[in-house]
C-alpha positions, 0 to 999 in steps of 0.5 A: 550467535552463541547467545541466541543459539543460532547454529548457522547464518541464513543465506541472506545473512552470510551473503550480506555480511561478506559484501557489506563489510568489504565496501561502502556501496549501496545494497538491496537485500531481498529474501522471503519473510522471516529469513533474517533480513534485519540481522543481515543488514545490522550484523555487518553494519554494527561490526564495521562502524566505530560507534565511539565517534560522535553523531548518529551512525545508523538511521533506520527508516520504516513505513510504520510506527508499529514496525519501529516499535517491533524492530526496536527490541530486535535492534536493541538486542543486537546492540546491547553487548556493544553498548550502542544506543538505540532510539525510537523517534516518532510522535509516540516515542519518549520525549526524554529519550529524544532530548537525551539523544539531541544532547549526545547524538550517537548510535542508531535512530529508528523513524518514519519518513514523516518524522524526518520530514517534520524535523527538516521543517521544524527543527532543521538544526537537529537534522544536521546536529544528529545526522551529519556523521551518518554512515548508513540508512537502512530502509525496511520493507522498501517495496512498500515505498516503491511506486508511491508518492511516499516513496518519492518523498522518501527519496527526496528526504534521503537526497536532502540528508546527503546534503547535510552529511559531511561525507556520504552514507550508504543505503541498505534496503530490505524487502521480501516481495519485489517485482522490479529491483531497478526501482528499488535501486533508485532509492539510493540515488546511485543506481550504478553503485547499488548491488542487489543481493537476492536469496531466491530460495522459497518455502513450499506453499500449500494452497486450497481455494474454496467457494461459498456464494454470498447473497446480500452484504454479509458473508455466508454462514456456511463459510464461517462454519467451514472457516471455524472448523479449519482454523480452530486448532491453529494460529491463524491470520485471516485477511479480508479486504476491508476493515469492516469485513475484518470485524465481521469475521472476528465477531462471527467466528468468536460467536461460533467458538462461544457456542461450541465451547472453543477458545476465546482468542479471536481478535481484529487488527487494523488501522481503526483499532486503538493502538493499545488494543493492537499492541495487546493482540501482537503481544498475545500472538508472539507470547511463548505460551502455546495458545491458538488464536485467530487474528482477522486483519488488514494490511497492518499485519501484511508487513513485517511486524513480529507476531511469532509463528503462524500456522496458516493464512486465510484470504477472504476473496481476491487480494487486489495484487499478487504482491500483497497476496504473497506477502500475506502467505509468507507470514505463515510457515516461519519455523524452519522446515515448515510450509507456508499455507493458504486457504482462500475463500471466494464468495463470488465467481469473479473473485474466485477467477481473479484469485486463481489468475493471481495464483497462477501468475505467481507460480509463473514468476510474475509479480506486478511491477511498481507504477513508475512516476519519473515526473512527480510534479506534486511531490516536487511542489510539496518539497519546494515548500518544505525546503523553503520552510527549512531554510526560513526563506531561500534564494529563488535560484538556490531553491531551483538548484536544490530541487533540480539536484535532488535525485527524486526530481532529476527527470523534471526540467529546470524550466518546469521547476521554475514554472511551478515555483512561479505558480506557488508565488502567484497562489501566495503559497510562496512570497517573493522578496527581491531574490528570495522566496519565503512561505506565503500567507496561504502557504503558512496554513499548509506548512504549519499543519501536522498534516503537511508532513505526509504526502498521502491523503488520510481519511477523516477519522472519529475516535470511538469511546465506550465510557471514556475508554478508547476502542479505536477510530473509524472513517467518518461518513454520513452513515455514522449516526446515532442508533447505527451499529458498528463493528470494531475491535471484534465487538458490535457497538451501538452509536449513542452520540456523535460529537462532530466538533470533537470528532468523537463517537460514544458507543455501548455494547449491543446484541440487538441483531441490527446490521452494522456499517462496513468500511473499506475499499480495494485497490487497482488491479494489474492488466496481466491479472485480467488477461490471465482471467480471460485465458482461464475462461478459454482454457480446458485446464484443471487446477489442483488448487481448486476444491470441487465447488470452486472447480464447478464455479469456474466450469460455469463461467467457462460455459457462460463465456463459451458463446463468444467467438474469441479467436485471439485473446490479445484482441478479441473481447466478449461483447453481449449485444442487446436491443437496448443495452450491451455489455462489453467485457474488457478484461483490462486493468483498472486504470485502462478501464477507468480511461475507457469509461472516461472516453465514453463519458466525454462522448456522451455515453454513460456506461456502468462499470463493474470492476469485479467482472471488468465489464461495461454496461452500455445504454446502447443497443444493437442498432446504434452500437456501431455508430457510437464508436465514432464518438470516441475518436474526436475525444481522443483527438482533442484529449487535453481540451476534454481533460481540462474541462473535466478537471475543472468540473470534477476537481475531486478527481485529483483526490488521488494526489494530496498536493496535485490540486495546487499545481498549474492546470497543465501539470495536473493534467499530466499527473492525471495521465500518469497516475489515474488514467492510462490513455495509451493502454486504452487506445492500444488495447481497450478502444482497439478491442472494442472496435474489433468486436463492433466489426462483428456486430451485424 
């Protein structure tokens, strides 16, 4: 502490040191961004462990390689005086240092879940050799794993890791944003032995919402002028909601700055930007030089990569979740005594309304709970293949036992596990030799691919080059062709040649004025946000966070919806009935709306859905609207029949699950019900609300 000139410990650090040094229970450390959670975990762990003993003592798990590279310096700095070895282990890490660790396992290892999966599959002897003496696993940004397939995979890997450990290890999870601590505690496999240490202190937040109406595909010029004026003398992160928009913002702000003689430090930072370019941007931002900068980014800078002090966060249009918005805002005001600052630009009235609803819910203390999946059949299937490969063949009964004992799958009955394994054998993903199963011919194609280590689907990317120099990568689409312009690394490029075999795109700089292609999409919106949007529309409250133009837009929306007779917001929904078509505003979450659309489609009614306004345009007018509702009931009564036919006809629906398509059909259907549709919510809310409104149609 004296070397670092720390005057005292942060609250989360003092609490963690006191508790972790005293026992071997599991802990979840939850506090705001930049509160010193990394030190809160490592200071007590480093103090209590005996690193002269053989074997790796601490495993640090991170969701991002970039975060590992960033945290490596931080952890190494803590460990250097104790002469504790710290090693990065991922696809980009130094092979010589990895080999050195294998020869003499010791210290602290930093890796991603995918690297651990790859080790289990390809070098299982290294898992036992390195981690059989493990005492602690530290999971950084644990909230990013909760409610995801990747989180289930990580829990499974931790369960398997406990198997090879000679004693048992403790888990310490770190998080800045959590809506549900019970789900975080499940990562330890021992909920009753897991303690949450929460620093409830929060920084004061300054926020202002501004409105600039967008016409066409590009953001308004007046918005850029205002944004430039507000950010030119600061260190700023700007979060548009896609990679394409991030590039547009970086390029256009730089053009304005060049025109008025401002600074040139405008960058883009997202997964398509080349790794070396991203690292340069990060280093530039956290350098000690007092240079202002603007980084236009996606969720790559939402997590805890250290980029030093940021004065302000700008959000362009509504973030898809409250958790994401608050995580972003938390990147600003990291200096002691500084306030976090958010400037939000909305370009469309519904985006403004959603942003306001999210902000108000946050002030009320609401953050979306994670989507809980206690029956992850698809990840069980993946882990069945992984475990079989790990053991180079395994007794069938032993495989069932390992899966049923794995705390990721403890809710799945043994009979179901046996059924899924039998299905894998029938599909030649596994092959049975008497009492043993090995990887089958079709299974070999899967497990021998680098793509096997991940449980999330990745887009097909093409590498972008200029004169042989890497600029980044973009997701492929049929729009990617010669003579089109793209935005990447805060510059405009013209595509000169597309090599589909090598998956490479050769580009040259351009300024021909041709509109570039955009890439990116949003996520699912929680029902409570949509309910809050409806509440705002039928409220008379004023909100100090809105500037004059924003307040006027909310007023216009309120006037537009004042014609609907909404008596009870839990039941009543706006329904606009026309002669040939009608518009139903459901104000429900994305999953419920997706389900309503499916039920209508199965009834023979193809409704156009607008996710921004949470509305359906139904091609049925006044005369037939009432009778159309009767078509939905038979679909609900024979739901599995319709759902099975739908999955056979539209197998791409399973694209939300990388491994779900390999399951028996009945488990595909269960997975779709859990993670893609919300039939209970649609039945209780959506259909009921629609029926209630239709009763009023004369």
